[in-house]
Every structure is written in structure tokens, then in C-alpha cells.
N, C-alpha and C positions, 0 to 999 in steps of 0.2 A: 871418076865417079857416073859419068852416063852409062860406059858400057856396063859398068859392076851393077846398074840399076835396069839393066834391058835385059840384061842376065838371069837376073833375079824375077825378073816380070816374066821372062822365056820357060821358066821354071816355075813359076807358079802354074804359069798357062797351061804345062803340057803334067805335070803333076796332078793338076786337081781331076782331071778327067778318070786317070788311072784307078785315084782313092776314091771318085763315085763310082768307080765299077766293082774295085776290089769291094766295097759296103754292098753292093745289091747282086755279089755270088753266092748265090743258094749253096752252093756246095762247104763256099769258105763260110757263109753263115751258120749251118749247120753241123757243122765239123764243130768250129766252135759254141755250143750252144748244149752238144751233147759232152764236150769237157767241161762246159760249164756244169751243167746239170751233175754230173760223176762229182764234182768240186764240192757243190750244193749237199749230195747226200752225205760226203765224208765230213762238214763241219754240221752236219746236221740243221743245216740252213733252211729251213721250211720255209722261208718266204723267197725266198729263190727258187724252189722247187716249184710251190705254187706259180711264182711268173713263168713257167717253161714248161708246165704240165699238163697237154691239153685237159678241158672238163672232163669229159669220156675217156679219160685215159684207164687202162689194164697192162700190167704185166703179169706175165706168164713165163712161169721158174721151169727147168726141165723135169720135176716131175710132175706137173701140170696143174697144179697149185696156180693160183690167180689171185693178184693186189689189184685193187682202185687207186687212185689218185689219191681217195681221203685217206688210206690206210696207209700209203709211204709219209703222206705228211705228216701226221699222225705220230705215227714210229719215229720222224724226224724231233716233235716239240716234246716227245717221251721221252729221250734220246736215249730208246731202247737196244740201241747198238752204239759204244763208243770206238770211231773207227781209226784204224792206225794209217789205214790205205784204202784208198777207194776209187783206182786208176785206172785208165786205158795204160796198156803197153804201150811203148813209145813204139810208133811206125809201123800199128797192126790196125789203128785206124783205116775204114776203106766207104764213103759218102758217096753211091750212087743216085742220080735224078732217077724218076720215074715220071717226064711231064715235068711240066713247071712247077704244080704243087702239093708233090711227093717225093721225100726222100728217105733212105735208109742207109745208116749208120751199122756197121758191124768193125765189132773189135773185141781184144782178149781183156777181159779185166779182171786185175788184182783185188782181192778183197779181205784184209786183214783186222782185226778188232777183237771184242767181248759184246758179249749179251749182259748189257744190263741185269736183267731179272736174274741171269744164274753166273754171272761171268763166266759162261761159258765164251773160248776160244772160235773165232772163225780163222782162218787160214787156208785159202782156194780161190783157184780162179775158174770163170768162166768163159765163153766165147756168150757175146750177144749180141740181136740185132733191134736195133732202137728204130723207129716208126715214126717222121716228121711227116706236119703236113702246115701247109700255108695257109693261115685265116685271115680272119676282115684285122685282128690283128695280133699279125704276125705269124713267124714259125712256129708251132708247137710239137711237141715235143707227146706223140697219140696211142702209141701201145708197143710194149718190149718184149722182149723173147730171152730168154738168156737158158743156155746147156746146160742140162747135169754139170756137176762140181769134177773140175779135171783131177785127173791124178797127180 
């Protein structure tokens, strides 16, 4: 029994630093946050979007149209789109760090669903680049850019 307790204590001692390091890995945090953001959009979870988006957030889509944080949150609140899917293609995500406080995420995104206004269908893919910045409140999604719809 004494050996089992010693082994358990050793495992706890050696595992704790790895867990703490993983929790502070900026690439891992930003990667998860970006997937969480896409999931929140898919569910029209405006509260989660509100937590993730930077106060000065802007999205620029491929034709040059811009959307503000408030516009995206309002769209989710009003459920302007009923998403079947808004997901990154597995294996397409790349996170790049620029210093300690800026990161970009690129990935291929699948969008599928229906607009509530006219029931018109969405079914396309885009490449995107999302920029995250570290603030006093943690990482926030500050700027997004999406390509034109892919064929």
C-alpha cells in the first residue's frame, strides 16, 4: 500500500506541471476558443459569442462587406440563420503566434443551413483567418476575414 501511495503522489507531482503548462499554452487556448466560437455560431449562442468577441470586433467577408460584433450577436439572437453545420474541416486549422499577445487561426469552414427570412439555403465553404488578441480579460477574437465562397 505504501508503494501505491508513493506512486500516486509521484504521478500527481509530475502531472501537475504539464496540466498547468497546457492550460497556459496560447496556441491551444486560441485553437479551442476558435472551435468554440464556430460552435456558438452554429447554435446561435449569442452569450458565448459575446464572451469570445472583442468589443471592437469586425468581420470582413470576401466581397468586402463588413460586420460588427453587434450585428453578429443580433443575428444570433434573432436566429437569422438556422445552421445545420458551421464547422472547421478537421485537420485544416493552423494557429500562428505573433509575439505573446496576438494569434491567427486559419481553417476551412463549412457553412450549411437556411436563412429564416426567406428559407433560402446556405451550403458552401470558405477559408478564413481569425485574429485573436490577449487582453486583460484573456484572449478575445478581434478580427475575422473570410474568402469568397469556394466552388
